[in-house]
C-alpha positions as YAML, in Angstrom:
chain: A
units: angstrom
residues:
- id: 1
  name: MET
  ca: [68.50, 124.35, 50.87]
- id: 2
  name: GLY
  ca: [69.66, 127.92, 51.99]
- id: 3
  name: GLN
  ca: [71.74, 130.15, 49.66]
- id: 4
  name: GLY
  ca: [74.98, 128.99, 51.90]
- id: 5
  name: ASN
  ca: [74.48, 125.40, 50.69]
- id: 6
  name: GLN
  ca: [74.72, 126.33, 46.92]
- id: 7
  name: ASN
  ca: [78.33, 127.62, 47.60]
- id: 8
  name: TRP
  ca: [79.36, 124.61, 49.92]
- id: 9
  name: ASP
  ca: [82.59, 123.03, 48.77]
- id: 10
  name: PRO
  ca: [83.31, 119.92, 50.40]
- id: 11
  name: GLU
  ca: [86.79, 119.45, 48.51]
- id: 12
  name: ARG
  ca: [88.00, 122.99, 49.18]
- id: 13
  name: LEU
  ca: [87.02, 122.54, 52.97]
- id: 14
  name: ASN
  ca: [88.84, 119.04, 53.06]
- id: 15
  name: GLN
  ca: [91.84, 120.74, 51.86]
- id: 16
  name: GLU
  ca: [91.87, 123.48, 54.16]
- id: 17
  name: PHE
  ca: [91.61, 121.08, 57.04]
- id: 18
  name: LEU
  ca: [94.43, 118.90, 55.56]
- id: 19
  name: ALA
  ca: [96.52, 121.92, 55.16]
- id: 20
  name: LYS
  ca: [96.05, 122.93, 58.73]
- id: 21
  name: THR
  ca: [96.70, 119.45, 59.89]
- id: 22
  name: LYS
  ca: [100.18, 119.66, 57.98]
- id: 23
  name: ALA
  ca: [100.94, 122.88, 59.41]
- id: 24
  name: CYS
  ca: [100.00, 121.83, 62.83]
- id: 25
  name: GLU
  ca: [102.64, 118.47, 62.55]
- id: 26
  name: LEU
  ca: [105.32, 120.49, 61.50]
- id: 27
  name: TYR
  ca: [104.57, 123.22, 64.51]
- id: 28
  name: LEU
  ca: [104.59, 120.54, 66.80]
- id: 29
  name: ASP
  ca: [107.81, 118.99, 65.67]
- id: 30
  name: GLU
  ca: [109.03, 122.71, 66.14]
- id: 31
  name: ILE
  ca: [107.72, 123.11, 69.57]
- id: 32
  name: LYS
  ca: [108.95, 119.53, 70.81]
- id: 33
  name: ALA
  ca: [112.46, 120.75, 70.21]
- id: 34
  name: LYS
  ca: [111.64, 123.59, 72.71]
- id: 35
  name: LEU
  ca: [109.82, 122.25, 75.53]
- id: 36
  name: HIS
  ca: [112.93, 121.82, 77.59]
- id: 37
  name: VAL
  ca: [113.51, 125.44, 77.50]
- id: 38
  name: THR
  ca: [110.76, 126.91, 79.03]
- id: 39
  name: ARG
  ca: [107.46, 126.01, 80.45]
- id: 40
  name: SER
  ca: [105.48, 128.45, 78.03]
- id: 41
  name: PHE
  ca: [106.09, 126.04, 75.45]
- id: 42
  name: GLU
  ca: [104.04, 123.54, 77.22]
- id: 43
  name: LEU
  ca: [100.90, 125.83, 76.58]
- id: 44
  name: ILE
  ca: [101.79, 126.36, 72.90]
- id: 45
  name: PHE
  ca: [102.31, 122.62, 72.55]
- id: 46
  name: ASP
  ca: [99.05, 121.66, 73.92]
- id: 47
  name: GLU
  ca: [97.21, 124.20, 71.92]
- id: 48
  name: ALA
  ca: [98.80, 123.13, 68.83]
- id: 49
  name: LEU
  ca: [98.11, 119.70, 69.40]
- id: 50
  name: ALA
  ca: [94.45, 120.38, 70.17]
- id: 51
  name: GLU
  ca: [94.39, 122.13, 66.83]
- id: 52
  name: PHE
  ca: [95.97, 119.04, 64.97]
- id: 53
  name: TYR
  ca: [93.36, 116.72, 66.50]
- id: 54
  name: VAL
  ca: [90.44, 118.81, 65.45]
- id: 55
  name: PHE
  ca: [91.39, 119.32, 62.01]
- id: 56
  name: ASN
  ca: [92.89, 115.91, 61.54]
- id: 57
  name: SER
  ca: [89.30, 114.47, 62.59]
- id: 58
  name: LEU
  ca: [87.78, 116.59, 59.91]
- id: 59
  name: CYS
  ca: [89.88, 115.60, 57.38]
- id: 60
  name: GLY
  ca: [87.89, 113.41, 54.35]
- id: 61
  name: LYS
  ca: [85.07, 112.68, 56.52]
- id: 62
  name: PRO
  ca: [81.38, 111.96, 54.78]
- id: 63
  name: PHE
  ca: [79.91, 114.72, 56.76]
- id: 64
  name: LEU
  ca: [81.44, 117.60, 54.69]
- id: 65
  name: ALA
  ca: [79.22, 116.80, 52.01]
- id: 66
  name: THR
  ca: [76.72, 119.78, 53.22]
- id: 67
  name: ARG
  ca: [76.82, 122.58, 55.58]
- id: 68
  name: ASP
  ca: [74.19, 121.23, 57.67]
- id: 69
  name: GLN
  ca: [75.90, 117.63, 57.81]
- id: 70
  name: PHE
  ca: [79.18, 119.50, 58.70]
- id: 71
  name: LEU
  ca: [77.62, 121.37, 61.81]
- id: 72
  name: ALA
  ca: [75.77, 118.56, 62.91]
- id: 73
  name: GLY
  ca: [79.42, 116.58, 62.84]
- id: 74
  name: LEU
  ca: [80.90, 119.51, 64.68]
- id: 75
  name: ARG
  ca: [78.33, 119.16, 67.49]
- id: 76
  name: SER
  ca: [78.80, 115.64, 67.75]
- id: 77
  name: LEU
  ca: [82.36, 116.02, 67.93]
- id: 78
  name: LEU
  ca: [81.91, 118.87, 70.67]
- id: 79
  name: GLU
  ca: [79.61, 116.57, 72.86]
- id: 80
  name: SER
  ca: [82.09, 113.49, 72.59]
- id: 81
  name: GLU
  ca: [84.24, 112.34, 75.13]
- id: 82
  name: VAL
  ca: [87.80, 113.57, 74.66]
- id: 83
  name: PRO
  ca: [90.46, 111.21, 74.21]
- id: 84
  name: LYS
  ca: [93.18, 111.38, 76.71]
- id: 85
  name: GLU
  ca: [96.05, 111.51, 74.03]
- id: 86
  name: PRO
  ca: [99.55, 110.38, 75.82]
- id: 87
  name: GLU
  ca: [101.22, 113.38, 74.13]
- id: 88
  name: VAL
  ca: [99.02, 115.93, 76.03]
- id: 89
  name: LEU
  ca: [100.76, 117.73, 78.66]
- id: 90
  name: ASP
  ca: [97.93, 119.36, 80.35]
- id: 91
  name: PHE
  ca: [94.79, 117.52, 79.85]
- id: 92
  name: GLU
  ca: [92.21, 120.35, 80.97]
- id: 93
  name: ARG
  ca: [93.75, 122.94, 79.10]
- id: 94
  name: PHE
  ca: [93.83, 120.69, 76.02]
- id: 95
  name: LYS
  ca: [90.17, 120.09, 76.30]
- id: 96
  name: ILE
  ca: [89.30, 123.71, 76.74]
- id: 97
  name: VAL
  ca: [91.45, 124.75, 73.74]
- id: 98
  name: ARG
  ca: [89.55, 121.69, 71.45]
- id: 99
  name: ARG
  ca: [86.50, 123.07, 72.59]
- id: 100
  name: ASN
  ca: [86.99, 126.48, 71.77]
- id: 101
  name: ILE
  ca: [88.26, 125.57, 68.29]
- id: 102
  name: ILE
  ca: [85.19, 123.44, 67.40]
- id: 103
  name: GLU
  ca: [82.98, 126.22, 68.75]
- id: 104
  name: ASN
  ca: [84.64, 128.70, 66.79]
- id: 105
  name: LEU
  ca: [84.22, 126.38, 63.54]
- id: 106
  name: ILE
  ca: [80.42, 126.19, 64.42]
- id: 107
  name: ARG
  ca: [80.45, 130.10, 64.63]
- id: 108
  name: ARG
  ca: [82.12, 130.54, 61.27]
- id: 109
  name: PHE
  ca: [80.09, 128.10, 59.37]
- id: 110
  name: GLU
  ca: [76.56, 129.17, 60.97]
- id: 111
  name: ARG
  ca: [77.41, 132.85, 60.24]
- id: 112
  name: ASP
  ca: [78.37, 131.88, 56.48]
- id: 113
  name: GLY
  ca: [75.33, 129.77, 56.11]
...
């Protein structure tokens, strides 16, 4: 087991993802109210929605137990079919943002290992 796994804290990580999910929910509510103002809010909405779905999908998962399991779970999420959520305004943009978020998480935890 690598040095990084000795410092692995699945509960802290779960709390981080829960907090990010809740922050995204609040931000999405705020953005929804502004969607009619200008189209630039559509981009912001899809980005926040992608963040919400990624972080929400990581909360409380068994693969948070170890860094290796977590990275495998992220890679699986990256390769899985992207569900077409009804709230998404631009599905292609949503998929790109979702992919970028997951890839950034993979890089973060590979580097920390």
